[in-house]
C-alpha positions as CSV (number, residue, x, y, z in Angstrom):
1,M,27.1,-2.7,-5.1
2,L,26.6,-3.1,-1.3
3,R,22.9,-3.9,-1.9
4,L,23.8,-6.6,-4.4
5,L,26.2,-8.2,-1.9
6,S,23.6,-8.1,0.9
7,I,21.1,-9.9,-1.4
8,V,23.6,-12.4,-2.5
9,R,24.6,-13.2,1.1
10,S,21.0,-13.6,2.2
11,S,19.7,-16.9,3.6
12,P,17.3,-19.1,1.6
13,A,14.4,-17.8,3.7
14,E,15.3,-14.2,2.9
15,W,15.7,-15.0,-0.8
16,L,12.2,-16.6,-0.8
17,R,10.7,-13.5,0.9
18,F,12.5,-11.3,-1.6
19,V,11.0,-13.2,-4.5
20,R,7.6,-13.2,-2.9
21,A,7.9,-9.4,-2.4
22,Y,8.6,-8.9,-6.1
23,L,5.5,-11.0,-6.9
24,W,3.3,-9.0,-4.6
25,L,4.7,-5.7,-6.0
26,F,4.0,-6.8,-9.5
27,R,0.5,-7.9,-8.4
28,A,-0.1,-4.4,-6.9
29,K,1.2,-2.8,-10.1
30,R,-1.2,-4.9,-12.2
31,L,-4.1,-4.1,-9.9
32,M,-3.4,-0.4,-10.2
33,G,-3.1,-0.6,-14.0
34,R,-6.2,-2.7,-14.6
35,A,-8.5,-0.8,-12.4
36,R,-10.8,1.6,-14.1
37,G,-10.3,5.1,-12.7
38,N,-9.5,5.0,-9.0
39,Q,-11.2,1.7,-8.2
40,W,-8.0,0.3,-6.6
41,L,-8.5,2.9,-3.8
42,F,-11.6,1.1,-2.7
43,G,-10.3,-2.5,-2.4
44,E,-10.5,-4.3,0.9
45,H,-7.0,-4.8,2.4
46,G,-7.9,-7.2,5.1
47,P,-8.9,-10.8,5.6
48,K,-11.9,-11.8,3.5
49,N,-13.9,-13.4,6.3
50,G,-14.1,-12.3,9.9
51,S,-12.8,-15.6,11.4
52,D,-9.3,-14.9,10.0
53,V,-8.9,-11.5,11.7
54,R,-6.2,-11.4,14.4
55,R,-7.3,-8.9,16.9
56,D,-4.0,-8.4,18.9
57,A,-0.7,-8.6,17.2
58,G,1.5,-10.9,19.1
59,D,5.3,-11.3,18.9
60,E,4.9,-13.7,16.0
61,D,2.8,-11.3,14.0
62,R,5.2,-8.4,14.7
63,A,8.1,-10.4,13.5
64,L,6.3,-11.4,10.3
65,I,5.3,-7.8,9.7
66,K,8.9,-6.6,10.2
67,K,10.2,-9.2,7.8
68,R,7.7,-8.4,5.1
69,V,8.2,-4.7,5.4
70,A,11.9,-5.2,4.9
71,A,11.3,-7.6,1.9
72,I,9.0,-5.2,0.2
73,S,11.4,-2.3,0.8
74,R,14.4,-4.2,-0.5
75,A,12.5,-5.6,-3.6
76,S,11.2,-2.1,-4.5
77,R,14.7,-0.6,-4.6
78,Y,16.5,-3.4,-6.5
79,P,18.1,-3.1,-9.0
80,V,16.8,0.5,-9.0
81,E,14.0,2.2,-7.2
82,W,11.0,1.2,-9.3
83,A,8.0,0.8,-6.9
84,Y,6.8,3.9,-5.1
85,C,4.8,4.3,-1.9
86,L,1.4,3.4,-3.2
87,Q,2.5,0.2,-4.9
88,R,4.6,-0.8,-1.9
89,S,1.7,-0.1,0.5
90,L,-0.9,-2.0,-1.5
91,A,1.5,-5.0,-1.9
92,L,2.4,-5.1,1.8
93,S,-1.2,-4.8,2.9
94,E,-2.4,-7.5,0.6
95,W,0.4,-9.8,1.5
96,L,-0.3,-9.4,5.2
97,A,-4.0,-9.9,4.6
98,K,-3.3,-13.2,3.1
99,D,-2.1,-14.4,6.5
100,G,-5.0,-12.8,8.4
101,I,-3.2,-9.6,9.5
102,F,-5.5,-6.7,8.9
103,T,-3.9,-3.4,7.8
104,E,-5.1,-0.2,6.4
105,V,-3.6,1.8,3.6
106,R,-3.8,5.5,4.4
107,Y,-3.2,8.4,2.1
108,G,-2.0,11.9,2.7
109,V,-1.2,15.1,0.7
110,R,0.9,18.2,1.1
111,K,1.9,21.3,-0.8
112,R,5.5,22.3,-0.6
113,S,7.3,25.0,-2.5
114,G,4.4,25.2,-5.0
115,S,4.4,21.4,-5.7
116,F,1.7,19.0,-4.7
117,D,2.8,15.7,-3.2
118,A,0.8,12.6,-2.2
119,H,1.9,9.7,-0.1
120,A,0.6,6.3,1.0
121,W,1.5,4.2,4.0
122,V,0.3,1.1,5.9
123,V,-1.1,1.1,9.5
124,H,-1.5,-1.9,11.7
125,D,-3.0,-1.5,15.2
126,E,-2.8,2.3,14.7
127,K,0.9,2.1,14.2
128,I,2.7,3.0,11.0
129,I,4.6,-0.1,9.8
130,N,6.3,0.8,6.5
131,D,7.3,4.5,7.1
132,S,8.4,6.8,9.8
133,V,6.1,9.0,11.9
134,R,8.3,11.9,11.1
135,H,7.9,11.6,7.4
136,V,4.1,10.8,7.5
137,S,3.5,13.7,9.8
138,T,4.4,16.1,7.0
139,F,1.3,15.0,5.1
140,A,-2.3,15.9,5.8
141,Q,-4.0,12.6,6.1
142,L,-7.1,12.2,3.9
143,R,-10.2,11.0,5.7
144,S,-11.2,7.4,5.3
145,L,-14.3,6.6,3.2
146,D,-15.9,5.1,6.4
147,D,-15.8,8.7,7.9
148,Y,-18.3,9.8,5.3
149,G,-21.1,7.5,6.4
150,A,-23.0,4.6,5.1
151,G,-23.6,4.4,1.3
152,S,-21.0,7.1,0.5
153,R,-18.3,4.6,-0.6
154,G,-20.3,3.9,-3.8
155,Q,-21.2,7.5,-4.3
156,I,-17.6,8.6,-4.0
157,Q,-16.4,5.8,-6.2
158,N,-19.0,6.6,-8.9
159,A,-18.1,10.3,-8.7
160,L,-14.4,9.5,-9.2
161,I,-15.1,7.2,-12.1
162,T,-17.5,9.6,-13.7
163,S,-15.1,12.5,-13.3
164,R,-12.3,10.5,-14.9
165,T,-14.6,9.3,-17.8
166,E,-15.7,12.9,-18.5
167,S,-12.2,14.2,-18.5
168,E,-11.0,11.4,-20.8
169,S,-13.9,12.2,-23.2
170,E,-12.8,15.8,-23.3
171,G,-9.2,14.7,-24.1
172,N,-7.8,15.8,-20.7
173,P,-6.2,13.1,-18.6
174,A,-7.4,13.0,-15.0
C-alpha cells in the first residue's frame, strides 16, 4: 500500500520516468524472448556511434543515472515483482545508451547450498550502479567476451546457439 501511495504522490516528471521505465522493461523482455538462443547476451549496450560517447560522468550524468535506476527499480516491483536482474539490467543499459551514457551489463554466478544462482548488474565508469557491492561480491563474475580475444565473440555465440539447437532437437531444453 505504501508503494502505491508513493507512486500516486509522485511528480509529473517521476510519473513520466515510471512509464518510460515500464516501456524499457517490456522492450528488454521482448528482446530476451525474441532472440534465438543466447543472442541477447551479445548485444551492444552503448552508444551506436563513437561521437555520442561521454567519457567522464559529470554531475548531470550521475543525476540522470540515479533517477533512471530508481525508475527501473520501482517499475520492476509494481504492482508485484515481475522483472528480475537481467531484464532490469538490459533495460537500464539500453535506456542510458539512448542518451550516450555507455554502460556494461556484467554477469556472475554462485553455488550456494547446492543451488546454482546467476545474477546481472550494470557498471558505469567501473562502478556498480543498480546493485550493491556487497550483493554483487557474492557472485563470481564471468569474463567478458572481449577477454577471449579477437574473433571469439562469433565463435562463442555460434557455440551457444549450436548447443541450444542440438539440445532442442534432442527434446531437452537448454
